[in-house]
CHARMM internal coordinates of N, CA and C (Angstrom, degrees):
IC EDIT
DIST 1 N 1 CA 1.4381
DIST 1 CA 1 C 1.6008
ANGL 1 N 1 CA 1 C 108.98
DIST 1 C 2 N 1.2404
ANGL 1 CA 1 C 2 N 114.20
DIHE 1 N 1 CA 1 C 2 N 137.97
DIST 2 N 2 CA 1.3666
ANGL 1 C 2 N 2 CA 122.36
DIHE 1 CA 1 C 2 N 2 CA -177.78
DIST 2 CA 2 C 1.5985
ANGL 2 N 2 CA 2 C 111.64
DIHE 1 C 2 N 2 CA 2 C -110.87
DIST 2 C 3 N 1.2971
ANGL 2 CA 2 C 3 N 115.62
DIHE 2 N 2 CA 2 C 3 N 120.49
DIST 3 N 3 CA 1.4929
ANGL 2 C 3 N 3 CA 118.54
DIHE 2 CA 2 C 3 N 3 CA -179.94
DIST 3 CA 3 C 1.4859
ANGL 3 N 3 CA 3 C 109.11
DIHE 2 C 3 N 3 CA 3 C -84.64
DIST 3 C 4 N 1.3222
ANGL 3 CA 3 C 4 N 119.14
DIHE 3 N 3 CA 3 C 4 N 137.10
DIST 4 N 4 CA 1.4739
ANGL 3 C 4 N 4 CA 125.02
DIHE 3 CA 3 C 4 N 4 CA 179.04
DIST 4 CA 4 C 1.5055
ANGL 4 N 4 CA 4 C 109.12
DIHE 3 C 4 N 4 CA 4 C -122.77
DIST 4 C 5 N 1.2812
ANGL 4 CA 4 C 5 N 114.93
DIHE 4 N 4 CA 4 C 5 N 130.99
DIST 5 N 5 CA 1.4790
ANGL 4 C 5 N 5 CA 118.23
DIHE 4 CA 4 C 5 N 5 CA -175.97
DIST 5 CA 5 C 1.6243
ANGL 5 N 5 CA 5 C 103.12
DIHE 4 C 5 N 5 CA 5 C -124.12
DIST 5 C 6 N 1.3509
ANGL 5 CA 5 C 6 N 113.28
DIHE 5 N 5 CA 5 C 6 N 136.78
DIST 6 N 6 CA 1.4392
ANGL 5 C 6 N 6 CA 123.17
DIHE 5 CA 5 C 6 N 6 CA 176.01
DIST 6 CA 6 C 1.5253
ANGL 6 N 6 CA 6 C 108.33
DIHE 5 C 6 N 6 CA 6 C -91.36
DIST 6 C 7 N 1.3629
ANGL 6 CA 6 C 7 N 115.55
DIHE 6 N 6 CA 6 C 7 N 129.14
DIST 7 N 7 CA 1.3823
ANGL 6 C 7 N 7 CA 118.35
DIHE 6 CA 6 C 7 N 7 CA 176.12
DIST 7 CA 7 C 1.6105
ANGL 7 N 7 CA 7 C 104.71
DIHE 6 C 7 N 7 CA 7 C -133.12
DIST 7 C 8 N 1.2723
ANGL 7 CA 7 C 8 N 112.61
DIHE 7 N 7 CA 7 C 8 N 149.49
DIST 8 N 8 CA 1.4662
ANGL 7 C 8 N 8 CA 115.37
DIHE 7 CA 7 C 8 N 8 CA 176.25
DIST 8 CA 8 C 1.5908
ANGL 8 N 8 CA 8 C 111.03
DIHE 7 C 8 N 8 CA 8 C -64.89
DIST 8 C 9 N 1.3956
ANGL 8 CA 8 C 9 N 111.75
DIHE 8 N 8 CA 8 C 9 N 152.14
DIST 9 N 9 CA 1.5308
ANGL 8 C 9 N 9 CA 112.65
DIHE 8 CA 8 C 9 N 9 CA 177.12
DIST 9 CA 9 C 1.4784
ANGL 9 N 9 CA 9 C 110.96
DIHE 8 C 9 N 9 CA 9 C -69.51
DIST 9 C 10 N 1.2844
ANGL 9 CA 9 C 10 N 114.94
DIHE 9 N 9 CA 9 C 10 N 145.96
DIST 10 N 10 CA 1.4579
ANGL 9 C 10 N 10 CA 119.42
DIHE 9 CA 9 C 10 N 10 CA 173.54
DIST 10 CA 10 C 1.5397
ANGL 10 N 10 CA 10 C 111.91
DIHE 9 C 10 N 10 CA 10 C -111.26
DIST 10 C 11 N 1.3126
ANGL 10 CA 10 C 11 N 111.68
DIHE 10 N 10 CA 10 C 11 N 146.86
DIST 11 N 11 CA 1.4092
ANGL 10 C 11 N 11 CA 120.40
DIHE 10 CA 10 C 11 N 11 CA 178.71
DIST 11 CA 11 C 1.4878
ANGL 11 N 11 CA 11 C 113.32
DIHE 10 C 11 N 11 CA 11 C -95.28
DIST 11 C 12 N 1.3900
ANGL 11 CA 11 C 12 N 109.71
DIHE 11 N 11 CA 11 C 12 N -55.60
DIST 12 N 12 CA 1.5159
ANGL 11 C 12 N 12 CA 114.95
DIHE 11 CA 11 C 12 N 12 CA -177.62
DIST 12 CA 12 C 1.5724
ANGL 12 N 12 CA 12 C 112.20
DIHE 11 C 12 N 12 CA 12 C -120.88
DIST 12 C 13 N 1.3017
ANGL 12 CA 12 C 13 N 112.48
DIHE 12 N 12 CA 12 C 13 N -16.97
DIST 13 N 13 CA 1.4581
ANGL 12 C 13 N 13 CA 114.51
DIHE 12 CA 12 C 13 N 13 CA -176.44
DIST 13 CA 13 C 1.5413
ANGL 13 N 13 CA 13 C 111.18
DIHE 12 C 13 N 13 CA 13 C 101.64
DIST 13 C 14 N 1.3554
ANGL 13 CA 13 C 14 N 115.21
DIHE 13 N 13 CA 13 C 14 N -12.13
DIST 14 N 14 CA 1.4737
ANGL 13 C 14 N 14 CA 122.80
DIHE 13 CA 13 C 14 N 14 CA -177.06
DIST 14 CA 14 C 1.5048
ANGL 14 N 14 CA 14 C 115.72
DIHE 13 C 14 N 14 CA 14 C -94.34
DIST 14 C 15 N 1.3865
ANGL 14 CA 14 C 15 N 111.04
DIHE 14 N 14 CA 14 C 15 N 4.12
DIST 15 N 15 CA 1.5895
ANGL 14 C 15 N 15 CA 114.12
DIHE 14 CA 14 C 15 N 15 CA -170.41
DIST 15 CA 15 C 1.5430
ANGL 15 N 15 CA 15 C 105.09
DIHE 14 C 15 N 15 CA 15 C -66.16
DIST 15 C 16 N 1.3191
ANGL 15 CA 15 C 16 N 122.43
DIHE 15 N 15 CA 15 C 16 N -33.22
DIST 16 N 16 CA 1.4818
ANGL 15 C 16 N 16 CA 116.30
DIHE 15 CA 15 C 16 N 16 CA 179.68
DIST 16 CA 16 C 1.3903
ANGL 16 N 16 CA 16 C 113.18
DIHE 15 C 16 N 16 CA 16 C -65.46
DIST 16 C 17 N 1.4046
ANGL 16 CA 16 C 17 N 121.19
DIHE 16 N 16 CA 16 C 17 N -39.24
DIST 17 N 17 CA 1.3991
ANGL 16 C 17 N 17 CA 119.88
DIHE 16 CA 16 C 17 N 17 CA 174.17
DIST 17 CA 17 C 1.4642
ANGL 17 N 17 CA 17 C 116.12
DIHE 16 C 17 N 17 CA 17 C -63.17
DIST 17 C 18 N 1.3797
ANGL 17 CA 17 C 18 N 119.72
DIHE 17 N 17 CA 17 C 18 N -31.61
DIST 18 N 18 CA 1.3852
ANGL 17 C 18 N 18 CA 125.44
DIHE 17 CA 17 C 18 N 18 CA 173.64
DIST 18 CA 18 C 1.5777
ANGL 18 N 18 CA 18 C 110.93
DIHE 17 C 18 N 18 CA 18 C -61.36
DIST 18 C 19 N 1.3305
ANGL 18 CA 18 C 19 N 108.62
DIHE 18 N 18 CA 18 C 19 N -52.32
DIST 19 N 19 CA 1.4918
ANGL 18 C 19 N 19 CA 114.05
DIHE 18 CA 18 C 19 N 19 CA 178.96
DIST 19 CA 19 C 1.5338
ANGL 19 N 19 CA 19 C 117.36
DIHE 18 C 19 N 19 CA 19 C -60.61
DIST 19 C 20 N 1.3920
ANGL 19 CA 19 C 20 N 113.15
DIHE 19 N 19 CA 19 C 20 N -39.28
DIST 20 N 20 CA 1.4551
ANGL 19 C 20 N 20 CA 116.61
DIHE 19 CA 19 C 20 N 20 CA 171.90
DIST 20 CA 20 C 1.4430
ANGL 20 N 20 CA 20 C 117.37
DIHE 19 C 20 N 20 CA 20 C -59.65
DIST 20 C 21 N 1.3611
ANGL 20 CA 20 C 21 N 112.42
DIHE 20 N 20 CA 20 C 21 N -39.49
DIST 21 N 21 CA 1.5267
ANGL 20 C 21 N 21 CA 121.01
DIHE 20 CA 20 C 21 N 21 CA 176.46
DIST 21 CA 21 C 1.4376
ANGL 21 N 21 CA 21 C 109.78
DIHE 20 C 21 N 21 CA 21 C -65.83
DIST 21 C 22 N 1.2903
ANGL 21 CA 21 C 22 N 121.49
DIHE 21 N 21 CA 21 C 22 N -42.38
DIST 22 N 22 CA 1.5299
ANGL 21 C 22 N 22 CA 122.03
DIHE 21 CA 21 C 22 N 22 CA -179.62
DIST 22 CA 22 C 1.4770
ANGL 22 N 22 CA 22 C 108.65
DIHE 21 C 22 N 22 CA 22 C -66.34
DIST 22 C 23 N 1.4221
ANGL 22 CA 22 C 23 N 119.27
DIHE 22 N 22 CA 22 C 23 N -36.87
DIST 23 N 23 CA 1.4796
ANGL 22 C 23 N 23 CA 119.03
DIHE 22 CA 22 C 23 N 23 CA 177.11
DIST 23 CA 23 C 1.5327
ANGL 23 N 23 CA 23 C 113.95
DIHE 22 C 23 N 23 CA 23 C -64.50
DIST 23 C 24 N 1.3803
ANGL 23 CA 23 C 24 N 115.86
DIHE 23 N 23 CA 23 C 24 N -39.11
DIST 24 N 24 CA 1.3300
ANGL 23 C 24 N 24 CA 126.42
DIHE 23 CA 23 C 24 N 24 CA -176.24
DIST 24 CA 24 C 1.6232
ANGL 24 N 24 CA 24 C 106.91
DIHE 23 C 24 N 24 CA 24 C -61.41
DIST 24 C 25 N 1.3704
ANGL 24 CA 24 C 25 N 108.38
DIHE 24 N 24 CA 24 C 25 N -47.92
DIST 25 N 25 CA 1.5134
ANGL 24 C 25 N 25 CA 113.91
DIHE 24 CA 24 C 25 N 25 CA -176.34
DIST 25 CA 25 C 1.6273
ANGL 25 N 25 CA 25 C 111.41
DIHE 24 C 25 N 25 CA 25 C -66.80
DIST 25 C 26 N 1.3221
ANGL 25 CA 25 C 26 N 110.43
DIHE 25 N 25 CA 25 C 26 N -40.80
DIST 26 N 26 CA 1.5505
ANGL 25 C 26 N 26 CA 116.69
DIHE 25 CA 25 C 26 N 26 CA -179.59
DIST 26 CA 26 C 1.5559
ANGL 26 N 26 CA 26 C 107.84
DIHE 25 C 26 N 26 CA 26 C -60.06
DIST 26 C 27 N 1.3995
ANGL 26 CA 26 C 27 N 118.62
DIHE 26 N 26 CA 26 C 27 N -37.72
DIST 27 N 27 CA 1.4232
ANGL 26 C 27 N 27 CA 121.52
DIHE 26 CA 26 C 27 N 27 CA -173.89
DIST 27 CA 27 C 1.5206
ANGL 27 N 27 CA 27 C 115.62
DIHE 26 C 27 N 27 CA 27 C -94.74
DIST 27 C 28 N 1.3768
ANGL 27 CA 27 C 28 N 113.82
DIHE 27 N 27 CA 27 C 28 N -2.11
DIST 28 N 28 CA 1.4545
ANGL 27 C 28 N 28 CA 116.85
DIHE 27 CA 27 C 28 N 28 CA 178.90
DIST 28 CA 28 C 1.4927
ANGL 28 N 28 CA 28 C 116.19
DIHE 27 C 28 N 28 CA 28 C 72.87
DIST 28 C 29 N 1.4722
ANGL 28 CA 28 C 29 N 112.43
DIHE 28 N 28 CA 28 C 29 N 25.89
DIST 29 N 29 CA 1.4763
ANGL 28 C 29 N 29 CA 118.73
DIHE 28 CA 28 C 29 N 29 CA -177.29
DIST 29 CA 29 C 1.5682
ANGL 29 N 29 CA 29 C 106.95
DIHE 28 C 29 N 29 CA 29 C -80.97
DIST 29 C 30 N 1.3029
ANGL 29 CA 29 C 30 N 118.80
DIHE 29 N 29 CA 29 C 30 N 144.71
DIST 30 N 30 CA 1.3214
ANGL 29 C 30 N 30 CA 125.23
DIHE 29 CA 29 C 30 N 30 CA 170.98
DIST 30 CA 30 C 1.5363
ANGL 30 N 30 CA 30 C 116.59
DIHE 29 C 30 N 30 CA 30 C -76.30
DIST 30 C 31 N 1.3449
ANGL 30 CA 30 C 31 N 107.06
DIHE 30 N 30 CA 30 C 31 N -28.86
DIST 31 N 31 CA 1.4993
ANGL 30 C 31 N 31 CA 116.13
DIHE 30 CA 30 C 31 N 31 CA 177.34
DIST 31 CA 31 C 1.5253
ANGL 31 N 31 CA 31 C 109.96
DIHE 30 C 31 N 31 CA 31 C -146.84
DIST 31 C 32 N 1.2261
ANGL 31 CA 31 C 32 N 116.23
DIHE 31 N 31 CA 31 C 32 N 160.43
DIST 32 N 32 CA 1.4851
ANGL 31 C 32 N 32 CA 120.74
DIHE 31 CA 31 C 32 N 32 CA 179.84
DIST 32 CA 32 C 1.5840
ANGL 32 N 32 CA 32 C 110.38
DIHE 31 C 32 N 32 CA 32 C -79.85
DIST 32 C 33 N 1.2485
ANGL 32 CA 32 C 33 N 120.20
DIHE 32 N 32 CA 32 C 33 N 131.70
DIST 33 N 33 CA 1.4023
ANGL 32 C 33 N 33 CA 121.69
DIHE 32 CA 32 C 33 N 33 CA 171.87
DIST 33 CA 33 C 1.5670
ANGL 33 N 33 CA 33 C 114.80
DIHE 32 C 33 N 33 CA 33 C -60.31
DIST 33 C 34 N 1.3457
ANGL 33 CA 33 C 34 N 114.11
DIHE 33 N 33 CA 33 C 34 N -26.50
DIST 34 N 34 CA 1.3706
ANGL 33 C 34 N 34 CA 122.61
DIHE 33 CA 33 C 34 N 34 CA -178.16
DIST 34 CA 34 C 1.5115
ANGL 34 N 34 CA 34 C 113.16
DIHE 33 C 34 N 34 CA 34 C -72.09
DIST 34 C 35 N 1.3715
ANGL 34 CA 34 C 35 N 115.64
DIHE 34 N 34 CA 34 C 35 N -34.07
DIST 35 N 35 CA 1.4754
ANGL 34 C 35 N 35 CA 119.13
DIHE 34 CA 34 C 35 N 35 CA -176.66
DIST 35 CA 35 C 1.5777
ANGL 35 N 35 CA 35 C 103.60
DIHE 34 C 35 N 35 CA 35 C -146.41
DIST 35 C 36 N 1.3506
ANGL 35 CA 35 C 36 N 115.13
DIHE 35 N 35 CA 35 C 36 N 84.16
DIST 36 N 36 CA 1.5552
ANGL 35 C 36 N 36 CA 117.98
DIHE 35 CA 35 C 36 N 36 CA -176.06
DIST 36 CA 36 C 1.5692
ANGL 36 N 36 CA 36 C 106.05
DIHE 35 C 36 N 36 CA 36 C -69.19
DIST 36 C 37 N 1.2935
ANGL 36 CA 36 C 37 N 114.36
DIHE 36 N 36 CA 36 C 37 N 157.93
DIST 37 N 37 CA 1.3578
ANGL 36 C 37 N 37 CA 124.04
DIHE 36 CA 36 C 37 N 37 CA -178.79
DIST 37 CA 37 C 1.5457
ANGL 37 N 37 CA 37 C 114.55
DIHE 36 C 37 N 37 CA 37 C -54.41
DIST 37 C 38 N 1.3497
ANGL 37 CA 37 C 38 N 114.46
DIHE 37 N 37 CA 37 C 38 N -37.36
DIST 38 N 38 CA 1.4389
ANGL 37 C 38 N 38 CA 119.15
DIHE 37 CA 37 C 38 N 38 CA -179.94
DIST 38 CA 38 C 1.6154
ANGL 38 N 38 CA 38 C 107.18
DIHE 37 C 38 N 38 CA 38 C -64.78
DIST 38 C 39 N 1.1737
ANGL 38 CA 38 C 39 N 118.05
DIHE 38 N 38 CA 38 C 39 N -39.03
DIST 39 N 39 CA 1.4739
ANGL 38 C 39 N 39 CA 120.72
DIHE 38 CA 38 C 39 N 39 CA -177.58
DIST 39 CA 39 C 1.5116
ANGL 39 N 39 CA 39 C 109.09
DIHE 38 C 39 N 39 CA 39 C -69.68
DIST 39 C 40 N 1.2918
ANGL 39 CA 39 C 40 N 120.28
DIHE 39 N 39 CA 39 C 40 N -36.95
DIST 40 N 40 CA 1.5021
ANGL 39 C 40 N 40 CA 123.60
DIHE 39 CA 39 C 40 N 40 CA 177.84
DIST 40 CA 40 C 1.4791
ANGL 40 N 40 CA 40 C 107.13
DIHE 39 C 40 N 40 CA 40 C -64.19
DIST 40 C 41 N 1.3811
ANGL 40 CA 40 C 41 N 120.82
DIHE 40 N 40 CA 40 C 41 N -42.95
DIST 41 N 41 CA 1.3964
ANGL 40 C 41 N 41 CA 123.89
DIHE 40 CA 40 C 41 N 41 CA 179.71
DIST 41 CA 41 C 1.4347
ANGL 41 N 41 CA 41 C 115.69
DIHE 40 C 41 N 41 CA 41 C -68.13
DIST 41 C 42 N 1.3306
ANGL 41 CA 41 C 42 N 115.21
DIHE 41 N 41 CA 41 C 42 N -34.66
DIST 42 N 42 CA 1.5353
ANGL 41 C 42 N 42 CA 119.65
DIHE 41 CA 41 C 42 N 42 CA 175.91
DIST 42 CA 42 C 1.5072
ANGL 42 N 42 CA 42 C 110.91
DIHE 41 C 42 N 42 CA 42 C -66.67
DIST 42 C 43 N 1.3371
ANGL 42 CA 42 C 43 N 114.92
DIHE 42 N 42 CA 42 C 43 N -43.85
DIST 43 N 43 CA 1.5003
ANGL 42 C 43 N 43 CA 115.81
DIHE 42 CA 42 C 43 N 43 CA 176.42
DIST 43 CA 43 C 1.5135
ANGL 43 N 43 CA 43 C 113.99
DIHE 42 C 43 N 43 CA 43 C -65.74
DIST 43 C 44 N 1.3157
ANGL 43 CA 43 C 44 N 115.73
DIHE 43 N 43 CA 43 C 44 N -37.90
DIST 44 N 44 CA 1.4564
ANGL 43 C 44 N 44 CA 117.99
DIHE 43 CA 43 C 44 N 44 CA 177.14
DIST 44 CA 44 C 1.6072
ANGL 44 N 44 CA 44 C 112.27
DIHE 43 C 44 N 44 CA 44 C -64.26
DIST 44 C 45 N 1.3293
ANGL 44 CA 44 C 45 N 113.47
DIHE 44 N 44 CA 44 C 45 N -37.66
DIST 45 N 45 CA 1.4755
ANGL 44 C 45 N 45 CA 116.27
DIHE 44 CA 44 C 45 N 45 CA 175.97
DIST 45 CA 45 C 1.5266
ANGL 45 N 45 CA 45 C 113.80
DIHE 44 C 45 N 45 CA 45 C -66.17
DIST 45 C 46 N 1.3786
ANGL 45 CA 45 C 46 N 112.57
DIHE 45 N 45 CA 45 C 46 N -34.98
DIST 46 N 46 CA 1.5028
ANGL 45 C 46 N 46 CA 116.43
DIHE 45 CA 45 C 46 N 46 CA -178.50
DIST 46 CA 46 C 1.5026
ANGL 46 N 46 CA 46 C 104.09
DIHE 45 C 46 N 46 CA 46 C -70.93
DIST 46 C 47 N 1.2726
ANGL 46 CA 46 C 47 N 121.39
DIHE 46 N 46 CA 46 C 47 N -40.01
DIST 47 N 47 CA 1.5423
ANGL 46 C 47 N 47 CA 120.76
DIHE 46 CA 46 C 47 N 47 CA -176.60
DIST 47 CA 47 C 1.5642
ANGL 47 N 47 CA 47 C 106.18
DIHE 46 C 47 N 47 CA 47 C -67.60
DIST 47 C 48 N 1.3296
ANGL 47 CA 47 C 48 N 119.86
DIHE 47 N 47 CA 47 C 48 N -41.81
DIST 48 N 48 CA 1.4772
ANGL 47 C 48 N 48 CA 122.53
DIHE 47 CA 47 C 48 N 48 CA 177.65
DIST 48 CA 48 C 1.4986
ANGL 48 N 48 CA 48 C 109.20
DIHE 47 C 48 N 48 CA 48 C -59.77
DIST 48 C 49 N 1.3561
ANGL 48 CA 48 C 49 N 119.76
DIHE 48 N 48 CA 48 C 49 N -44.32
DIST 49 N 49 CA 1.5009
ANGL 48 C 49 N 49 CA 125.32
DIHE 48 CA 48 C 49 N 49 CA -174.75
DIST 49 CA 49 C 1.6199
ANGL 49 N 49 CA 49 C 103.80
DIHE 48 C 49 N 49 CA 49 C -63.16
DIST 49 C 50 N 1.3194
ANGL 49 CA 49 C 50 N 116.76
DIHE 49 N 49 CA 49 C 50 N -42.70
DIST 50 N 50 CA 1.4592
ANGL 49 C 50 N 50 CA 119.48
DIHE 49 CA 49 C 50 N 50 CA -175.80
DIST 50 CA 50 C 1.6497
ANGL 50 N 50 CA 50 C 107.76
DIHE 49 C 50 N 50 CA 50 C -67.89
DIST 50 C 51 N 1.2937
ANGL 50 CA 50 C 51 N 117.17
DIHE 50 N 50 CA 50 C 51 N -47.35
DIST 51 N 51 CA 1.4482
ANGL 50 C 51 N 51 CA 119.83
DIHE 50 CA 50 C 51 N 51 CA 173.01
DIST 51 CA 51 C 1.5237
ANGL 51 N 51 CA 51 C 116.94
DIHE 50 C 51 N 51 CA 51 C -51.28
DIST 51 C 52 N 1.3703
ANGL 51 CA 51 C 52 N 111.10
DIHE 51 N 51 CA 51 C 52 N -40.42
DIST 52 N 52 CA 1.5134
ANGL 51 C 52 N 52 CA 117.85
DIHE 51 CA 51 C 52 N 52 CA 176.35
DIST 52 CA 52 C 1.4781
ANGL 52 N 52 CA 52 C 108.91
DIHE 51 C 52 N 52 CA 52 C -65.72
DIST 52 C 53 N 1.3138
ANGL 52 CA 52 C 53 N 118.70
DIHE 52 N 52 CA 52 C 53 N -46.92
DIST 53 N 53 CA 1.5518
ANGL 52 C 53 N 53 CA 121.89
DIHE 52 CA 52 C 53 N 53 CA -176.60
DIST 53 CA 53 C 1.3753
ANGL 53 N 53 CA 53 C 107.85
DIHE 52 C 53 N 53 CA 53 C -68.11
DIST 53 C 54 N 1.3550
ANGL 53 CA 53 C 54 N 124.40
DIHE 53 N 53 CA 53 C 54 N -33.74
DIST 54 N 54 CA 1.4955
ANGL 53 C 54 N 54 CA 123.37
DIHE 53 CA 53 C 54 N 54 CA -178.40
DIST 54 CA 54 C 1.5134
ANGL 54 N 54 CA 54 C 113.56
DIHE 53 C 54 N 54 CA 54 C -93.65
DIST 54 C 55 N 1.3475
ANGL 54 CA 54 C 55 N 114.80
DIHE 54 N 54 CA 54 C 55 N 5.11
DIST 55 N 55 CA 1.4608
ANGL 54 C 55 N 55 CA 121.22
DIHE 54 CA 54 C 55 N 55 CA -178.22
DIST 55 CA 55 C 1.5366
ANGL 55 N 55 CA 55 C 112.39
DIHE 54 C 55 N 55 CA 55 C 54.03
DIST 55 C 56 N 1.2398
ANGL 55 CA 55 C 56 N 116.45
DIHE 55 N 55 CA 55 C 56 N 50.99
DIST 56 N 56 CA 1.4601
ANGL 55 C 56 N 56 CA 120.38
DIHE 55 CA 55 C 56 N 56 CA 179.48
DIST 56 CA 56 C 1.4970
ANGL 56 N 56 CA 56 C 109.01
DIHE 55 C 56 N 56 CA 56 C -103.92
DIST 56 C 57 N 1.3590
ANGL 56 CA 56 C 57 N 114.37
DIHE 56 N 56 CA 56 C 57 N 124.17
DIST 57 N 57 CA 1.5203
ANGL 56 C 57 N 57 CA 119.44
DIHE 56 CA 56 C 57 N 57 CA -174.47
DIST 57 CA 57 C 1.5821
ANGL 57 N 57 CA 57 C 102.35
DIHE 56 C 57 N 57 CA 57 C -132.02
DIST 57 C 58 N 1.3089
ANGL 57 CA 57 C 58 N 111.93
DIHE 57 N 57 CA 57 C 58 N 130.32
DIST 58 N 58 CA 1.4489
ANGL 57 C 58 N 58 CA 118.10
DIHE 57 CA 57 C 58 N 58 CA 179.17
DIST 58 CA 58 C 1.6015
ANGL 58 N 58 CA 58 C 108.22
DIHE 57 C 58 N 58 CA 58 C -100.37
DIST 58 C 59 N 1.3077
ANGL 58 CA 58 C 59 N 115.65
DIHE 58 N 58 CA 58 C 59 N 146.60
DIST 59 N 59 CA 1.5096
ANGL 58 C 59 N 59 CA 119.81
DIHE 58 CA 58 C 59 N 59 CA -175.19
DIST 59 CA 59 C 1.6059
ANGL 59 N 59 CA 59 C 113.48
DIHE 58 C 59 N 59 CA 59 C -57.68
DIST 59 C 60 N 1.3161
ANGL 59 CA 59 C 60 N 111.44
DIHE 59 N 59 CA 59 C 60 N -29.29
DIST 60 N 60 CA 1.5180
ANGL 59 C 60 N 60 CA 116.31
DIHE 59 CA 59 C 60 N 60 CA 178.72
DIST 60 CA 60 C 1.5422
ANGL 60 N 60 CA 60 C 114.41
DIHE 59 C 60 N 60 CA 60 C -83.65
DIST 60 C 61 N 1.3205
ANGL 60 CA 60 C 61 N 118.92
DIHE 60 N 60 CA 60 C 61 N -4.95
DIST 61 N 61 CA 1.3594
ANGL 60 C 61 N 61 CA 119.05
DIHE 60 CA 60 C 61 N 61 CA 176.94
DIST 61 CA 61 C 1.5301
ANGL 61 N 61 CA 61 C 115.62
DIHE 60 C 61 N 61 CA 61 C -68.81
DIST 61 C 62 N 1.2967
ANGL 61 CA 61 C 62 N 119.10
DIHE 61 N 61 CA 61 C 62 N 134.88
DIST 62 N 62 CA 1.5080
ANGL 61 C 62 N 62 CA 121.45
DIHE 61 CA 61 C 62 N 62 CA 179.35
DIST 62 CA 62 C 1.6179
ANGL 62 N 62 CA 62 C 110.05
DIHE 61 C 62 N 62 CA 62 C -56.83
DIST 62 C 63 N 1.2556
ANGL 62 CA 62 C 63 N 111.72
DIHE 62 N 62 CA 62 C 63 N -46.00
DIST 63 N 63 CA 1.4801
ANGL 62 C 63 N 63 CA 118.11
DIHE 62 CA 62 C 63 N 63 CA -173.16
DIST 63 CA 63 C 1.5065
ANGL 63 N 63 CA 63 C 109.92
DIHE 62 C 63 N 63 CA 63 C -152.81
DIST 63 C 64 N 1.2498
ANGL 63 CA 63 C 64 N 123.09
DIHE 63 N 63 CA 63 C 64 N 151.05
DIST 64 N 64 CA 1.4671
ANGL 63 C 64 N 64 CA 122.59
DIHE 63 CA 63 C 64 N 64 CA 178.50
DIST 64 CA 64 C 1.5316
ANGL 64 N 64 CA 64 C 112.87
DIHE 63 C 64 N 64 CA 64 C -59.61
DIST 64 C 65 N 1.2674
ANGL 64 CA 64 C 65 N 121.54
DIHE 64 N 64 CA 64 C 65 N 148.61
DIST 65 N 65 CA 1.4419
ANGL 64 C 65 N 65 CA 123.91
DIHE 64 CA 64 C 65 N 65 CA 174.43
DIST 65 CA 65 C 1.4581
ANGL 65 N 65 CA 65 C 112.50
DIHE 64 C 65 N 65 CA 65 C -71.30
END
COOR INIT
IC SEED 1 N 1 CA 1 C
IC BUILD
């Protein structure tokens, strides 16, 4: 037996972020309960730590991590 699931077509993959932003604006939320600011900062710090460990520097960076 094969399970089939219907999902809406995606254009860029960012549709869910747009929908969450629209919901937050409609409800007057300062942040989305799906991705709180603290979680965004935690993930960004993790990414920066990995870049530092891997010595990854992008041309647009002001200074190396």
